[in-house]
KEKE-3310 file (N, C-alpha, C; in steps of 0.2 Angstrom, whole numbers, plus 5000, padded with zeros to 4 digits):
npx = (5058:5066:5081:5093:5096:5110:5120:5123:5131:5139:5145:5153:5161:5168:5175:5185:5195:5200:5213:5216:5220:5212:5199:5198:5199:5188:5178:5179:5176:5162:5156:5158:5149:5137:5137:5137:5136:5141:5152:5163:5173:5179:5184:5192:5202:5207:5214:5227:5231:5242:5242:5243:5232:5221:5221:5219:5206:5198:5199:5192:5179:5176:5175:5163:5154:5155:5150:5148:5160:5170:5175:5182:5192:5199:5205:5213:5221:5229:5234:5237:5248:5261:5257:5243:5238:5241:5232:5220:5221:5219:5206:5199:5203:5196:5184:5184:5188:5197:5206:5214:5225:5238:5244:5243:5251:5263:5265:5266:5278:5288:5284:5282:5283:5270:5262:5265:5260:5246:5242:5245:5236:5224:5226:5226:5213:5206:5208:5215:5229:5224:5210:5210:5216:5206:5196:5202:5204:5190:5184:5173:5174:5187:5200:5210:5223:5224:5221:5232:5242:5238:5240:5254:5258:5254:5263:5274:5273:5278:5277:5279:5274:5272:5259:5254:5257:5260:5260:5260:5260:5261:5261:5271:5263:5258:5258:5250:5238:5236:5233:5221:5213:5206:5197:5182:5173:5165:5168:5181:5188:5187:5192:5206:5209:5208:5219:5230:5229:5232:5245:5251:5249:5257:5269:5270:5271:5283:5299:5308:5323:5339:5354:5371:5378:5391:5408:5412:5426:5440:5442:5451:5457:5462:5458:5471:5476:5477:5492:5496:5483:5472:5470:5454:5449:5455:5449:5438:5421:5407:5395:5379:5364:5347:5337:5322:5307:5301:5285:5271:5266:5251:5243:5151:5157:5146:5146:5157:5160:5161:5171:5182:5183:5186:5199:5207)
npy = (5026:5042:5046:5058:5071:5074:5089:5096:5107:5108:5096:5098:5108:5101:5092:5100:5098:5086:5073:5071:5079:5081:5079:5090:5101:5098:5100:5114:5119:5115:5122:5135:5134:5133:5145:5149:5158:5154:5146:5155:5158:5145:5143:5154:5150:5139:5146:5145:5132:5118:5114:5121:5120:5118:5130:5139:5135:5138:5152:5154:5150:5159:5170:5167:5167:5181:5197:5195:5189:5198:5207:5198:5193:5205:5207:5196:5199:5210:5204:5191:5177:5176:5168:5166:5180:5183:5174:5180:5192:5189:5184:5196:5204:5197:5200:5213:5223:5236:5237:5226:5229:5234:5222:5213:5219:5219:5205:5203:5210:5203:5190:5172:5163:5158:5165:5178:5179:5176:5187:5198:5196:5198:5211:5217:5215:5224:5236:5248:5260:5273:5271:5264:5273:5283:5275:5272:5285:5289:5280:5278:5270:5270:5276:5292:5289:5276:5277:5284:5274:5264:5269:5272:5259:5254:5260:5254:5242:5231:5220:5206:5193:5179:5182:5194:5211:5221:5237:5252:5267:5279:5296:5305:5304:5316:5325:5317:5319:5333:5334:5327:5336:5343:5334:5328:5322:5323:5315:5310:5322:5326:5315:5317:5329:5325:5316:5325:5333:5323:5320:5333:5333:5323:5327:5338:5332:5326:5326:5341:5344:5346:5355:5350:5357:5369:5367:5376:5387:5385:5395:5410:5405:5408:5408:5405:5417:5415:5417:5434:5439:5449:5446:5441:5447:5460:5465:5477:5478:5473:5483:5484:5478:5479:5466:5467:5457:5445:5446:5437:5422:5419:5414:5205:5193:5185:5167:5165:5156:5143:5145:5147:5135:5126:5132:5128)
npz = (4956:4955:4947:4950:4937:4927:4926:4911:4908:4920:4918:4907:4911:4921:4913:4907:4915:4912:4910:4896:4882:4870:4875:4884:4875:4867:4876:4879:4867:4866:4877:4872:4862:4869:4876:4889:4904:4916:4913:4912:4921:4923:4910:4908:4917:4910:4900:4904:4902:4900:4887:4870:4861:4869:4876:4865:4861:4872:4872:4861:4865:4875:4867:4860:4871:4874:4880:4894:4897:4896:4906:4915:4905:4903:4915:4915:4905:4910:4922:4920:4917:4904:4893:4896:4896:4882:4875:4881:4875:4862:4862:4865:4855:4844:4848:4844:4853:4858:4868:4868:4859:4863:4869:4858:4849:4855:4855:4841:4839:4847:4850:4849:4833:4828:4837:4833:4819:4821:4829:4821:4811:4818:4822:4809:4805:4813:4807:4795:4796:4796:4798:4810:4819:4820:4826:4838:4844:4845:4853:4866:4877:4881:4891:4891:4893:4890:4876:4872:4875:4866:4853:4853:4854:4842:4833:4834:4827:4814:4802:4792:4781:4770:4766:4772:4775:4788:4794:4803:4798:4807:4813:4826:4842:4847:4836:4828:4835:4834:4821:4820:4827:4817:4812:4804:4813:4828:4839:4837:4837:4850:4857:4852:4859:4872:4873:4870:4881:4891:4888:4891:4904:4908:4905:4914:4926:4926:4934:4935:4926:4934:4935:4939:4953:4952:4959:4973:4974:4985:5000:4997:4986:4969:4952:4941:4929:4911:4902:4898:4900:4909:4927:4933:4945:4943:4932:4925:4931:4921:4915:4923:4915:4913:4908:4899:4903:4891:4882:4887:4878:4867:4868:4824:4814:4801:4800:4807:4818:4812:4804:4812:4819:4808:4805:4816)
capx = (5063:5069:5088:5095:5099:5117:5120:5128:5136:5144:5149:5158:5166:5173:5179:5191:5201:5202:5220:5216:5219:5206:5193:5198:5198:5181:5174:5179:5172:5155:5154:5157:5142:5131:5137:5135:5140:5144:5158:5168:5178:5183:5187:5198:5208:5209:5219:5233:5232:5248:5242:5241:5226:5216:5221:5215:5198:5195:5199:5186:5173:5175:5173:5156:5150:5154:5150:5149:5167:5175:5179:5187:5197:5203:5209:5218:5226:5233:5237:5239:5255:5262:5252:5236:5237:5241:5225:5215:5221:5216:5199:5197:5204:5191:5178:5185:5190:5204:5211:5219:5230:5245:5247:5244:5257:5269:5266:5269:5285:5292:5281:5284:5281:5263:5259:5266:5255:5239:5241:5245:5230:5219:5227:5224:5206:5204:5208:5222:5232:5219:5204:5211:5217:5200:5193:5205:5202:5183:5181:5171:5176:5194:5203:5215:5229:5223:5222:5239:5246:5237:5243:5261:5260:5254:5268:5280:5271:5281:5276:5278:5275:5270:5252:5252:5262:5257:5264:5256:5264:5257:5266:5271:5256:5256:5257:5243:5232:5235:5230:5214:5208:5202:5193:5175:5169:5166:5171:5188:5191:5187:5198:5212:5210:5209:5226:5234:5229:5235:5252:5253:5249:5262:5275:5270:5272:5290:5303:5313:5331:5343:5361:5375:5381:5399:5411:5415:5433:5442:5443:5457:5460:5460:5461:5477:5474:5482:5497:5493:5476:5471:5466:5447:5448:5457:5445:5432:5415:5403:5389:5373:5359:5341:5333:5315:5304:5297:5278:5268:5263:5245:5241:5153:5155:5143:5150:5164:5161:5163:5178:5188:5184:5190:5206:5210)
capy = (5031:5046:5048:5065:5071:5078:5096:5096:5113:5106:5090:5100:5111:5096:5089:5104:5096:5079:5073:5070:5086:5081:5080:5097:5105:5098:5103:5121:5120:5114:5127:5140:5134:5134:5152:5149:5162:5150:5144:5160:5157:5139:5144:5159:5146:5135:5149:5143:5125:5117:5113:5127:5119:5119:5137:5142:5134:5141:5158:5154:5149:5165:5175:5166:5169:5188:5202:5192:5187:5204:5209:5193:5194:5211:5206:5191:5203:5214:5201:5184:5175:5178:5164:5168:5187:5183:5172:5185:5197:5186:5184:5202:5206:5194:5204:5220:5227:5239:5236:5221:5231:5234:5215:5210:5223:5215:5198:5204:5212:5199:5184:5166:5164:5157:5171:5184:5178:5177:5194:5202:5195:5201:5219:5219:5215:5230:5242:5251:5266:5279:5269:5262:5279:5286:5271:5273:5291:5291:5275:5281:5266:5270:5283:5296:5286:5270:5279:5285:5268:5260:5272:5271:5252:5252:5263:5249:5236:5231:5213:5204:5186:5178:5184:5200:5216:5226:5242:5258:5273:5284:5301:5305:5304:5323:5327:5314:5322:5339:5333:5325:5341:5345:5329:5330:5318:5327:5311:5310:5328:5326:5310:5320:5334:5322:5313:5330:5335:5318:5322:5339:5331:5318:5332:5342:5327:5324:5331:5346:5342:5350:5354:5349:5364:5370:5367:5383:5387:5386:5402:5413:5402:5412:5405:5408:5419:5413:5422:5439:5441:5452:5442:5443:5452:5466:5468:5481:5475:5474:5487:5480:5479:5475:5464:5466:5450:5444:5446:5430:5420:5417:5407:5198:5191:5178:5161:5165:5150:5137:5146:5146:5128:5124:5134:5124)
capz = (4960:4950:4948:4948:4931:4928:4923:4905:4909:4925:4916:4902:4915:4924:4907:4906:4920:4910:4908:4889:4879:4866:4879:4886:4869:4865:4882:4878:4861:4867:4881:4868:4858:4873:4878:4896:4908:4922:4911:4911:4926:4921:4903:4910:4920:4904:4896:4907:4901:4897:4879:4867:4858:4874:4877:4860:4861:4878:4870:4856:4868:4878:4862:4859:4877:4873:4885:4901:4898:4895:4913:4916:4900:4904:4921:4913:4900:4914:4927:4919:4914:4897:4889:4897:4893:4875:4873:4882:4870:4856:4862:4865:4848:4840:4849:4842:4859:4856:4874:4866:4854:4866:4870:4852:4846:4859:4852:4834:4839:4850:4851:4844:4826:4828:4840:4828:4814:4823:4832:4815:4807:4822:4821:4802:4805:4816:4802:4793:4801:4796:4801:4817:4823:4821:4830:4845:4847:4846:4857:4872:4883:4882:4894:4887:4894:4886:4869:4871:4875:4860:4847:4854:4853:4835:4829:4834:4823:4807:4802:4785:4779:4763:4765:4775:4777:4792:4797:4804:4797:4811:4816:4833:4845:4848:4829:4826:4838:4832:4814:4821:4829:4812:4809:4804:4818:4835:4844:4835:4839:4858:4859:4851:4864:4878:4873:4871:4888:4895:4886:4894:4911:4910:4905:4920:4931:4926:4938:4931:4926:4938:4933:4944:4955:4951:4965:4975:4975:4991:5002:4995:4980:4963:4946:4938:4922:4906:4900:4893:4902:4916:4932:4934:4950:4941:4926:4926:4930:4916:4917:4924:4910:4915:4901:4900:4902:4885:4883:4887:4871:4867:4865:4824:4807:4799:4799:4811:4822:4808:4801:4817:4820:4803:4806:4821)
cpx = (5066:5076:5089:5098:5105:5116:5125:5133:5141:5148:5155:5163:5171:5177:5185:5197:5203:5209:5221:5215:5213:5200:5192:5196:5190:5176:5173:5175:5164:5152:5154:5150:5136:5131:5134:5139:5144:5151:5164:5174:5182:5187:5193:5204:5211:5214:5226:5235:5239:5248:5239:5234:5220:5215:5217:5208:5195:5194:5193:5180:5171:5173:5165:5152:5150:5154:5151:5156:5172:5179:5184:5193:5202:5207:5215:5223:5231:5237:5239:5246:5255:5257:5245:5234:5237:5234:5219:5215:5218:5209:5196:5197:5198:5184:5178:5186:5197:5209:5216:5225:5237:5248:5247:5250:5263:5270:5268:5276:5290:5290:5284:5281:5273:5259:5259:5261:5248:5238:5241:5239:5224:5220:5225:5217:5203:5204:5215:5224:5227:5213:5205:5213:5211:5196:5195:5203:5195:5180:5179:5173:5183:5196:5208:5221:5229:5224:5229:5243:5245:5240:5251:5263:5259:5260:5274:5279:5275:5281:5275:5279:5272:5263:5250:5258:5258:5262:5260:5260:5260:5263:5267:5264:5254:5254:5251:5237:5231:5232:5223:5210:5204:5198:5186:5171:5171:5170:5178:5191:5192:5192:5205:5214:5212:5216:5231:5235:5232:5243:5255:5253:5255:5269:5276:5272:5280:5294:5308:5320:5335:5350:5365:5378:5389:5402:5414:5422:5435:5443:5450:5460:5457:5462:5466:5475:5479:5486:5494:5487:5476:5467:5459:5446:5450:5453:5439:5426:5411:5397:5383:5367:5353:5338:5326:5312:5300:5290:5276:5265:5255:5244:5237:5152:5151:5147:5156:5165:5164:5170:5183:5189:5188:5198:5210:5212)
cpy = (5035:5047:5055:5066:5076:5084:5096:5101:5111:5100:5093:5104:5106:5093:5094:5102:5089:5079:5072:5077:5086:5082:5087:5102:5105:5101:5111:5123:5120:5120:5134:5140:5135:5141:5153:5153:5159:5147:5149:5159:5150:5140:5149:5155:5141:5139:5148:5136:5124:5116:5119:5126:5120:5127:5141:5141:5137:5149:5159:5154:5156:5171:5174:5168:5177:5192:5200:5190:5193:5206:5204:5192:5200:5210:5201:5195:5207:5210:5194:5183:5176:5174:5166:5175:5187:5180:5176:5190:5195:5186:5191:5205:5203:5198:5211:5225:5230:5239:5231:5223:5231:5227:5212:5213:5220:5209:5198:5206:5207:5192:5178:5167:5163:5163:5177:5184:5179:5184:5199:5202:5198:5209:5221:5220:5221:5236:5244:5257:5271:5277:5267:5268:5282:5282:5272:5279:5293:5286:5278:5277:5266:5277:5286:5292:5279:5271:5280:5279:5264:5263:5271:5264:5251:5255:5258:5243:5236:5223:5212:5196:5186:5181:5191:5204:5221:5231:5249:5264:5279:5289:5300:5307:5312:5326:5324:5318:5329:5339:5332:5330:5344:5340:5331:5327:5321:5322:5310:5316:5328:5321:5313:5325:5331:5319:5319:5333:5330:5319:5328:5337:5327:5322:5336:5338:5325:5329:5335:5344:5348:5349:5353:5356:5364:5370:5374:5382:5388:5393:5404:5410:5406:5408:5409:5410:5417:5419:5428:5442:5444:5447:5445:5448:5459:5469:5472:5478:5477:5478:5483:5482:5475:5473:5463:5459:5450:5444:5439:5428:5418:5410:5403:5196:5185:5172:5160:5159:5144:5139:5145:5139:5124:5126:5130:5117)
cpz = (4955:4952:4946:4941:4931:4924:4917:4906:4914:4922:4911:4906:4919:4919:4905:4910:4918:4908:4900:4886:4874:4869:4882:4881:4867:4870:4881:4872:4862:4872:4877:4864:4862:4876:4885:4900:4914:4920:4910:4915:4924:4914:4904:4913:4914:4900:4899:4906:4898:4889:4876:4863:4863:4875:4872:4860:4867:4876:4865:4859:4872:4873:4861:4865:4877:4879:4892:4902:4898:4901:4915:4911:4901:4910:4919:4909:4904:4919:4926:4917:4907:4892:4890:4894:4886:4873:4875:4877:4863:4856:4862:4858:4843:4841:4847:4848:4858:4862:4873:4862:4857:4866:4863:4848:4849:4856:4845:4834:4842:4852:4847:4838:4825:4831:4836:4823:4816:4826:4826:4812:4811:4821:4814:4802:4808:4812:4800:4798:4802:4800:4809:4822:4825:4826:4837:4848:4849:4851:4864:4878:4885:4886:4889:4887:4890:4878:4867:4870:4868:4854:4847:4852:4845:4831:4829:4830:4816:4806:4794:4785:4772:4761:4767:4776:4781:4795:4797:4804:4800:4813:4823:4836:4845:4841:4827:4829:4836:4825:4815:4824:4824:4809:4809:4810:4825:4840:4843:4838:4847:4860:4858:4857:4870:4879:4874:4878:4893:4894:4890:4902:4913:4910:4911:4926:4931:4930:4933:4932:4930:4936:4939:4946:4954:4958:4967:4976:4982:4993:5000:4989:4974:4957:4943:4930:4917:4905:4896:4895:4908:4921:4932:4939:4948:4935:4929:4926:4924:4919:4918:4919:4912:4908:4903:4899:4895:4887:4883:4880:4872:4865:4870:4817:4806:4798:4803:4814:4818:4805:4806:4819:4814:4803:4810:4818)
residu = (UNK:UNK:UNK:UNK:UNK:UNK:UNK:UNK:UNK:UNK:UNK:UNK:UNK:UNK:UNK:UNK:UNK:UNK:UNK:UNK:UNK:UNK:UNK:UNK:UNK:UNK:UNK:UNK:UNK:UNK:UNK:UNK:UNK:UNK:UNK:UNK:UNK:UNK:UNK:UNK:UNK:UNK:UNK:UNK:UNK:UNK:UNK:UNK:UNK:UNK:UNK:UNK:UNK:UNK:UNK:UNK:UNK:UNK:UNK:UNK:UNK:UNK:UNK:UNK:UNK:UNK:UNK:UNK:UNK:UNK:UNK:UNK:UNK:UNK:UNK:UNK:UNK:UNK:UNK:UNK:UNK:UNK:UNK:UNK:UNK:UNK:UNK:UNK:UNK:UNK:UNK:UNK:UNK:UNK:UNK:UNK:UNK:UNK:UNK:UNK:UNK:UNK:UNK:UNK:UNK:UNK:UNK:UNK:UNK:UNK:UNK:UNK:UNK:UNK:UNK:UNK:UNK:UNK:UNK:UNK:UNK:UNK:UNK:UNK:UNK:UNK:UNK:UNK:UNK:UNK:UNK:UNK:UNK:UNK:UNK:UNK:UNK:UNK:UNK:UNK:UNK:UNK:UNK:UNK:UNK:UNK:UNK:UNK:UNK:UNK:UNK:UNK:UNK:UNK:UNK:UNK:UNK:UNK:UNK:UNK:UNK:UNK:UNK:UNK:UNK:UNK:UNK:UNK:UNK:UNK:UNK:UNK:UNK:UNK:UNK:UNK:UNK:UNK:UNK:UNK:UNK:UNK:UNK:UNK:UNK:UNK:UNK:UNK:UNK:UNK:UNK:UNK:UNK:UNK:UNK:UNK:UNK:UNK:UNK:UNK:UNK:UNK:UNK:UNK:UNK:UNK:UNK:UNK:UNK:UNK:UNK:UNK:UNK:UNK:UNK:UNK:UNK:UNK:UNK:UNK:UNK:UNK:UNK:UNK:UNK:UNK:UNK:UNK:UNK:UNK:UNK:UNK:UNK:UNK:UNK:UNK:UNK:UNK:UNK:UNK:UNK:UNK:UNK:UNK:UNK:UNK:UNK:UNK:UNK:UNK:UNK:UNK:UNK:UNK:UNK:UNK:UNK:UNK:UNK:UNK:UNK:UNK:UNK:UNK)
# end
């Protein structure tokens, strides 16, 4: 009589719920090695594990699974709790996905020490100010609003430790995009134009500022003229002068898996 064979993937997925953290961590590691798409959902849930080592290895496994995990990682990035969104950003950053930049920048600016260090390392790996600005503007998978958000997030980064100094000396986003209109790469120029159009749209959507109306004087009340001055009612009216309108103006790295396992 044949006994049913167990499914190793399902066994590892079940092990993610084991009460022992070393078992959960090892299960995440093994699922990453297998690169099994069925494990994406359970590994995403593991990003909320109470133990940071389990969360970290779940992120590593999702990087190994790659493209099938991106949609779930992006959703966690936007909707997950702070810990889960951070580890989703770490995974996306390892994949080189620029949509991780705002969350990584936030971790550098206000995260815990370990988060700041890791996020800064990932941002540095994406490129320096010049390289990264070009990457962001030319990325065809980013909307103009996302490009704007990423560049603004990078401008807030200022990190230093014994091994790394990270600061993006980027000008104001409008000035940067004006400069990039002269870039030799067509994709960069098009990206700069799209961001400038997004900025113009945002300004147009802002409500116009209105000044507080002055209180009308009560009927019959007149302001008392200072001593020596003629009351306004007695002054001769200024001649009416029509001012003409002004004319309109023209206008994956080799050996990465072994390296991250040793790092942990």
